[in-house]
N, C-alpha and C positions, 0 to 999 in steps of 0.2 A: 300424469302422463296424458298427452293429447292423443286423440284418435281421429283419423280422417278417412272417410270412405273414398276409395279410388278404384280405377280400372286398370288392369295390366295392359300395357301397350307394346311391350318388347321384352323378350327374355333372351339372354345370351350367356352361355355357360362354357367354361373351359375347365374340365375336371370337376372338382367340387366348388369352384369359385364361380358365382353367377352375378351378372349385372342385369337389373330389372328396372324398366321404366314404367311409370304410371301416369295416367291422365288424371289431373286434379284441377278443377276450376279453369279448364281450357289451357292449362299450363302443364309442364312435365315435372315430375319428381323422379329421382333415381335412387336406387338402393344397391349396395353390394352385399352379397350374402354367401355364406358357406352352407353347403348341403341344403339347397332349396327344396321345399316340399314339391313333389312331382305333380301335384294338383295345380300349381301356379303356371298358368298358360295365358297367352294373349286373349283378352276379352273377359277374363275372370275378374269379378269384383271382390275387393278385399278391404280390410280395415288396417290402415297403417298406424303404427305407434311411434310417437316422437316425444322424448323427454323435453319439457320446457327449458331446462338448463342447457340443451344442445341447440337451441334456436338463437342465432345471433341476429342483430338488426342493423341494416344499413339505410342511411338517409342520404339522399343526393348521391347515390352510388354512380361511380364512373370508373372505367378501367376493367381489366381482366382479373378474375379471381379463380382459384382452383375449386371453389365450391360448385359442384354440379347442380345443386338445388338452390336456385335463386327465385323465390316465388313472390310476386307482387301482392301485397296485402294492405289493408286499411286498419289502423289502430282503432278498436272499439272501446277500450278502457285502459287506463294507466293508473296503477296503484303504486305510488312511491313509498317504500318503507325506509327505515334507517340505513339498511345495507343493500337490500335487494328491491327491485321493482318487478311487478308482475304486469305483463302486457297481454291483453286479449286481442288477437289478430283475426281479421276476417278476410276470406277469399270467397266471394260470392256467398253461398249459404254455409260455408264451412268455417268453423271457429277453432282456433288452437291458441296455445299460450307460449309465451317466452318469458324466462327469468333472466334479467340482466342486472348489473349493479345499478344502484340508484344514482351513483355519480355519473355513469354513462347516460342514463335516462335524462338527467338534468342537463348534462353537457350538450346532448343532442336536442334538448328542448322538445322531447317527444310529447305530442298532444293527441287527444281523441280527434279522429278525422284525418290525421297525417297518413299519406301514402308512403310506405316504406317497402324495403325488400327484406324478406326473411331468408336467412342463409342457414342451410342445414347440410352437414357433410353426408355423403351417400352411405357411409358406414354407421350413421346414427339413426337410421330409419329401419324399422322392422315390421314384419307382417304379424298382426295380432290375431286376425281371424280371416278365414276364407268364407265369403258370403254365398257364392254359388260355384258350381263345378260344371 
């Protein structure tokens, strides 16, 4: 599980369903959540949790996508296994991980230093910890 420190920049709720935006690396990440903790307010720092298997990679991305989370990152490490590849991704001082198939990693010719876009569905991000209130 990857964890990323972020600051809440927007909260919008309709009943129990909430849409929350976060500032991360001068970019935005969004999350959809049911029954949001009432301590989650604009300006609060949190730790976001993201499963590496839920982070897709795009290289030379163009066009519109439904992914609300499209974060520009640099590949710090590529470990190609027989079936899966592990990528260490960096956005400023924040590091997180992506697991993709090795065939995709090789087909895309992913290399250390490549600038790519990490794609994460808003429903695949959760808040692991509230750092300040």
